[in-house]
C-alpha positions in Angstrom: -5.1 18.0 15.4 -6.5 20.0 12.8 -9.3 18.7 10.5 -12.7 19.6 8.7 -15.5 17.6 8.5 -18.0 17.9 5.5 -21.0 18.6 7.2 -22.5 18.9 10.8 -24.3 16.1 12.3 -26.7 15.4 15.0 -27.8 12.5 17.1 -31.4 11.6 16.7 -33.3 10.6 20.3 -32.5 6.8 19.4 -28.7 7.6 18.9 -28.6 7.3 15.2 -26.3 9.9 13.6 -28.1 12.0 11.1 -26.8 13.9 8.5 -28.0 15.7 5.0 -27.5 12.7 3.4 -29.4 10.5 5.8 -28.3 8.0 8.7 -24.4 8.0 9.2 -22.0 5.7 10.7 -18.7 7.1 12.1 -15.4 5.6 11.0 -14.3 5.2 14.5 -17.1 2.8 15.3 -16.0 0.8 12.4 -12.6 0.2 13.6 -11.8 -3.5 14.7 -8.1 -3.3 15.6 -6.0 -6.6 14.9 -3.1 -5.3 16.8 -3.0 -8.1 19.6 -0.8 -11.3 19.1 -2.2 -14.7 19.5 -1.1 -16.5 22.7 2.3 -18.3 22.5 2.8 -21.9 21.1 1.4 -24.3 23.8 1.3 -27.7 22.8 -0.6 -29.0 26.0 -3.0 -26.4 26.3 -3.2 -24.7 22.8 -4.8 -23.1 20.8 -1.8 -23.5 18.4 0.2 -26.6 18.9 2.5 -25.7 15.9 3.5 -22.9 13.7 6.2 -23.9 11.1 7.1 -20.1 10.2 8.1 -20.0 6.6 9.6 -23.0 5.0 11.1 -23.8 1.8 10.7 -27.4 0.2 7.4 -29.5 0.2 5.6 -30.5 3.5 3.3 -33.5 3.9 0.0 -32.5 2.3 -1.6 -35.9 3.2 -5.1 -35.6 4.5 -5.2 -32.1 3.3 -7.1 -30.5 0.2 -5.6 -27.5 -1.7 -7.9 -24.6 -2.4 -6.2 -22.7 -5.2 -6.2 -18.7 -5.3 -9.2 -18.9 -8.0 -11.4 -21.4 -6.0 -13.7 -18.5 -5.0 -13.2 -19.4 -1.3 -11.3 -16.4 -0.6 -12.3 -12.7 0.2 -10.7 -10.6 -2.4 -12.4 -7.5 -1.9 -9.4 -5.0 -2.1 -8.0 -7.4 -4.6 -7.4 -7.3 -8.2 -5.9 -10.7 -8.9 -4.4 -12.0 -12.3 -2.8 -15.0 -13.2 1.3 -14.7 -13.2 3.2 -15.6 -16.0 5.0 -19.0 -16.3 8.7 -19.3 -17.7 12.2 -18.3 -17.2 12.4 -15.8 -14.1 8.4 -15.9 -14.0 6.6 -18.3 -12.1 8.4 -22.0 -12.2 6.4 -23.7 -9.5 4.4 -25.8 -11.9 1.3 -24.6 -9.8 -0.9 -21.5 -11.3 -0.7 -18.4 -9.0 -1.7 -15.0 -8.9 -0.5 -11.5 -8.4 -2.3 -8.5 -7.4 -2.6 -5.8 -10.1 -4.5 -2.9 -8.2 -2.8 0.2 -9.9 -2.3 0.5 -13.9 1.1 0.3 -13.6 3.7 -2.0 -15.5 7.0 -3.5 -15.6 9.3 -1.7 -18.1 12.4 -4.2 -18.0 13.7 -7.7 -17.5 11.4 -10.8 -17.9 8.4 -9.5 -16.7 8.0 -6.6 -19.1 4.5 -5.3 -19.9 3.2 -7.3 -17.1 1.2 -5.7 -14.2 3.6 -4.1 -11.4 2.3 -6.3 -8.4 1.0 -4.6 -5.1 0.9 -6.6 -2.0 -1.6 -9.4 -1.6 -4.2 -9.2 1.4 -7.2 -11.9 1.6 -9.2 -13.7 4.0 -11.4 -16.6 4.5 -13.2 -18.7 7.3 -12.4 -22.3 8.1 -12.9 -25.2 11.0 -9.6 -26.7 9.7 -6.9 -27.5 12.5 -4.2 -27.5 9.8 -3.8 -24.7 7.4 -1.0 -24.4 5.1 -0.2 -21.3 3.0 1.2 -22.0 -0.3 3.0 -19.4 -2.4 5.8 -18.6 -4.8 8.2 -16.0 -4.4 9.6 -14.3 -7.5 13.3 -13.7 -6.8 13.9 -11.8 -10.3 13.7 -8.5 -8.8 17.1 -6.9 -8.1 17.6 -6.3 -4.3 14.5 -8.5 -3.5 15.6 -12.0 -2.7 14.1 -11.7 0.7 10.1 -11.7 1.6 7.9 -11.6 4.6 4.3 -12.0 5.5 1.9 -11.7 8.3 -1.0 -14.1 9.2 -4.1 -13.0 11.5 -6.4 -15.2 13.0 -9.9 -14.7 15.0 -9.3 -15.6 18.6 -12.1 -14.9 21.2 -14.1 -12.8 18.6 -11.2 -10.7 17.7 -8.6 -10.8 15.1 -5.0 -11.0 16.2 -1.6 -11.4 14.4 0.2 -14.8 14.8 3.4 -13.1 15.6 4.1 -9.7 16.9 6.4 -8.8 13.7 5.9 -10.2 10.2 7.6 -13.6 9.4 10.9 -13.4 7.1 12.7 -15.5 4.9 15.7 -14.9 2.4 15.6 -16.8 -0.8 16.3 -16.0 -4.3 13.2 -17.8 -5.5 10.8 -20.9 -5.2 7.9 -22.4 -3.5 7.4 -21.3 0.4 5.0 -22.7 2.8 3.9 -21.9 6.3 1.8 -24.4 8.3 -0.3 -23.5 11.0 -1.9 -26.3 13.7 -4.7 -25.5 16.0 -5.4 -27.5 18.8 -9.1 -27.7 18.2 -11.4 -27.6 15.4 -13.4 -24.4 15.5 -14.6 -22.1 12.8 -12.4 -18.9 12.6 -11.3 -16.2 10.2 -8.2 -16.0 8.9 -6.6 -13.2 6.9 -2.9 -13.2 5.1 -1.0 -10.6 3.8 1.7 -11.4 1.4 4.5 -8.9 -0.1 4.5 -8.1 -4.0 7.0 -10.9 -4.7 4.7 -13.6 -2.9 2.6 -14.9 -5.6 -0.3 -16.8 -3.9 -1.0 -20.4 -5.0 -3.5 -21.3 -2.6 -4.2 -22.9 1.0 -4.2 -26.5 2.2 -6.7 -27.3 4.9 -7.8 -30.6 6.3 -9.8 -32.4 3.7 -13.1 -33.0 6.2 -12.9 -29.2 7.0 -15.2 -26.3 5.4 -14.0 -23.0 4.0 -15.8 -20.2 2.5 -15.2 -16.5 2.1 -14.9 -13.9 5.0 -17.3 -11.4 5.1 -16.9 -7.8 3.5 -15.3 -5.2 5.5 -15.3 -1.4 5.6 -13.5 -0.9 2.3 -10.8 2.1 1.9 -8.4 2.5 -0.9 -5.4 4.5 -0.1 -4.2 6.8 -2.7 -0.9 9.0 -2.7 2.8 8.5 -2.9 5.6 5.7 -1.6 4.5 6.0 1.8 1.4 3.8 0.7 3.3 2.2 -2.1 1.2 -0.8 -3.2 4.5 -3.0 -3.4 4.6 -2.5 0.5 7.3 -0.8 2.2 9.3 0.7 -0.7 12.8 -0.5 0.9 13.9 -3.7 -0.4 16.9 -4.0 2.6 17.2 -4.5 5.4 14.9 -7.6 6.0 12.7 -7.5 9.0 14.8 -6.3 11.9 14.0 -5.7 15.5 11.1 -3.6 16.9 11.1 -0.5 16.6 13.1 0.1 13.4 12.6 -3.2 11.5 11.5 -2.7 7.8 8.8 -4.9 6.4 6.9 -5.1 3.1 3.7 -6.3 4.8 4.6 -3.4 7.5 4.0 -0.2 5.7 1.7 2.7 6.3 -1.5 1.1 4.4 -0.9 -2.2 6.2 -0.7 -0.4 9.7 -4.0 1.4 8.7 -5.5 -2.2 8.2 -4.0 -3.7 11.5 -5.5 -0.7 13.1 -8.9 -0.9 11.8 -9.4 -4.3 10.6 -10.6 -2.4 7.2 -9.9 -3.8 3.9 -7.4 -1.6 2.3 -7.0 -1.3 -1.6 -3.6 -0.5 -2.8 -3.7 2.4 -5.5 -1.0 4.8 -4.6 2.1 5.3 -7.0 5.5 6.2 -5.5 7.1 9.2 -6.1 4.1 11.0 -7.3 2.1 14.1 -6.1 -0.6 16.5 -7.0 1.4 17.5 -9.7 4.8 15.3 -9.8 4.6 12.2 -11.8 7.7 10.8 -10.2 10.0 12.8 -12.6 10.5 16.0 -11.0 8.2 18.0 -13.5 4.6 19.6 -13.4 2.3 17.3 -15.1 -1.4 17.6 -16.0 -3.9 14.8 -15.0 -4.2 13.6 -18.4 -0.4 12.6 -18.5 0.7 9.1 -17.9 4.5 7.8 -18.5 5.7 4.8 -20.3 5.3 2.8 -16.8 1.6 3.7 -16.2 2.3 6.3 -13.5 0.2 9.4 -13.4 -0.1 12.4 -10.7 -2.8 11.6 -7.6 -5.7 12.5 -9.6 -4.5 11.4 -12.9 -7.2 9.9 -15.0 -5.5 6.6 -15.9 -5.2 5.9 -11.9 -8.7 7.0 -11.2 -9.9 5.0 -14.2 -8.2 2.0 -13.2 -9.7 2.4 -9.7 -13.1 2.7 -11.5 -12.6 -0.2 -13.3 -11.3 -2.4 -10.6 -12.9 -1.2 -7.3 -15.8 1.5 -7.8 -18.6 -1.3 -7.9 -17.9 -2.4 -4.1 -18.4 1.2 -3.2 -14.9 2.2 -1.7 -14.1 5.3 0.5 -10.9 6.5 -1.7 -8.4 8.1 0.7 -6.1 10.6 -0.6 -2.8 10.9 1.8 -0.8 13.8 0.8 3.1 13.5 0.5 5.9 16.0 -0.2 7.1 15.3 -3.7 5.6 18.2 -5.3 7.8 21.2 -3.8 6.9 24.1 -5.9 5.8 22.3 -9.0 2.1 23.3 -8.5 3.4 26.8 -9.5 2.0 30.0 -8.3 -0.1 31.4 -6.6 0.1 28.0 -4.6 -3.1 28.0 -2.9 -5.1 28.6 -6.0 -3.3 25.8 -8.1 -3.7 23.4 -5.6 -7.3 24.5 -5.3 -8.1 24.0 -8.7 -6.2 20.6 -9.2 -7.9 18.8 -6.2 -11.3 20.3 -7.3 -10.6 19.1 -10.6 -9.6 15.6 -9.2 -12.9 15.3 -7.1 -15.1 16.3 -9.9 -13.1 13.4 -12.1 -13.8 11.0 -9.4 -17.4 12.1 -9.1 -17.8 11.4 -13.1 -16.7 7.9 -12.5 -19.1 7.1 -9.7 -21.8 9.9 -8.7 -22.2 9.2 -5.0 -18.4 8.2 -4.5 -17.1 9.1 -0.8 -13.8 10.7 -0.8 -11.1 11.4 2.3 -8.0 13.6 2.0 -4.8 14.2 4.1 -2.9 17.4 3.3 0.5 17.6 2.0 3.1 16.6 4.7 5.1 19.4 6.8 8.7 19.3 5.4 10.6 22.4 6.4 7.9 24.5 6.7 7.4 27.9 7.8 4.3 30.2 8.3 2.9 31.5 4.9 5.3 29.0 2.7 4.3 27.3 -0.5 3.3 24.0 1.4 1.3 26.0 3.9 -0.7 27.6 1.0 -1.2 24.5 -1.0 -2.6 22.8 2.0 -5.2 25.7 2.5 -6.1 25.4 -1.5 -6.6 21.6 -0.9 -8.8 22.1 2.1 -11.0 24.7 0.5 -11.3 22.2 -2.5 -12.7 19.8 -0.2 -14.9 21.9 1.8 -16.5 23.0 -1.7 -17.5 19.3 -2.3 -19.4 18.0 0.9 -21.5 15.7 -0.7 -18.4 13.5 -1.9 -15.8 14.4 0.6 -16.4 13.1 4.1 -13.2 15.1 5.6 -10.0 16.7 5.3 -6.9 16.3 7.5 -4.3 18.5 8.0 -0.9 16.9 8.1 0.9 20.4 8.9 0.7 19.7 12.8 2.1 16.2 12.6 5.3 16.8 13.9 6.6 20.1 15.8 10.0 19.5 14.2 9.4 19.0 10.6 12.8 18.5 9.5 13.8 15.3 7.9 16.8 14.9 10.3 14.6 16.1 13.3 11.4 14.1 14.6 10.3 13.0 11.3 13.5 11.3 10.5 14.5 9.5 13.6 10.6 8.7 14.9 9.3 7.4 11.8 11.9 6.7 9.1 14.4 3.9 8.3 18.0 3.8 7.1 17.2 6.0 3.8 15.9 8.5 5.9 13.0 8.9 3.9 10.6 5.7 4.0 9.2 4.3 6.9 10.3 1.4 9.2 7.5 -0.4 11.0 6.9 1.7 14.0 7.0 4.9 11.8 4.3 3.4 9.6 2.1 2.4 12.7 2.7 6.0 14.3 1.8 7.8 11.2 -1.4 5.5 10.5 -2.6 6.0 14.2 -2.1 9.7 13.8 -4.4 9.8 10.5 -6.7 7.5 12.1 -7.3 9.5 15.2 -8.6 12.4 13.0 -10.3 10.1 10.7 -12.4 8.1 13.5 -14.5 11.4 14.0 -15.8 11.4 10.3 -19.0 9.9 9.2 -20.1 7.7 6.1 -23.5 7.2 5.0 -24.6 4.0 6.3 -26.2 3.1 3.0 -23.0 3.5 1.4 -21.2 1.6 4.2 -24.0 -1.3 3.4 -23.1 -1.3 -0.4 -19.5 -2.1 0.7 -20.8 -5.1 2.8 -22.9 -6.3 0.1 -20.7 -6.0 -3.0 
């Protein structure tokens, strides 16, 4: 696996990583996987005595208290929550709800025109409740999006585990949805919930006598790129769910698999169909260009400006993961054009936050041959990253990802779903793990990591 490090680090006698900018911590040491599954429901021995799955209709809330999305009890480190609109084809639940607006994109048609284009929701809290009911509204105003899914993680024996191997699914055009988890014993545990973009969070019910507080901050990474890290989750609306390994889930995309494999807070700032030059329109665009829906190129000024406004005070690591949408849009000489574009982008990031930490994965391999435009483009990306070691902690070359790089070869069958382009859940996990194996070797300044935890 080819990669470059931003700098050489040595171990001090006490084992502390030491780099040019002071003490360092390796990304691998900060990975706390959430891949294991809770024990099966067991009413006799516990620890979960009941799990309703997703249900429509109102369950009993006797003895429970609702903590609304804006109660201040949830960790929203990776989120940018805004209240949802109410009205026809909008939020008709009768409760206030929120959506996650983590990009500058907007709806351009229908009842949500000019409202933010939603991203998946991901939040966490700590409680000693024995009954926890997730409460949200499904907006069914999207063509082809009548289904939804979600995943819940809970602390078990000191580590986070998912409640079910695959996300829970439900097919409904719109309406209020619930999921109730009943634990056998009152014990303080962290909970983490991932909802799809069309699941608007209302809040969480817990026992009236129980306590609740924000979960602590995590390692915070923003994923920047194209539809493989689409903020609205896996780009496919159909088929809903499905068996392992080829099921497709909105909360089972690559960014979610990065979170599941590491436990990190993952901010969703990618924009589907884009590249270093392509703005989802098949043309070469300048970073200053933004289309009518708020979309820009990877280093688009509106994209980075929006990240800066919403997230840079939290000191994130921004991970730009290359796609394959550019083709020849960079123009010749490819190495030079990509070098210039990425260098310009790094410097724009730095202009918004002088100590920003960045990580890059190069262009994906697609029908490549030695010395072709993609190979040359990656060389330009890598050169730009190497020239900014104070900002870029590492570069990952994606070209060796698959020996057979054709869409119908290993890339297709092993990672992509029915549209042959976007990831099924196993593909998302496979590609995430491939990247994380390289990323685990990189280091980040300890003081920068501490800023994430304190934000």
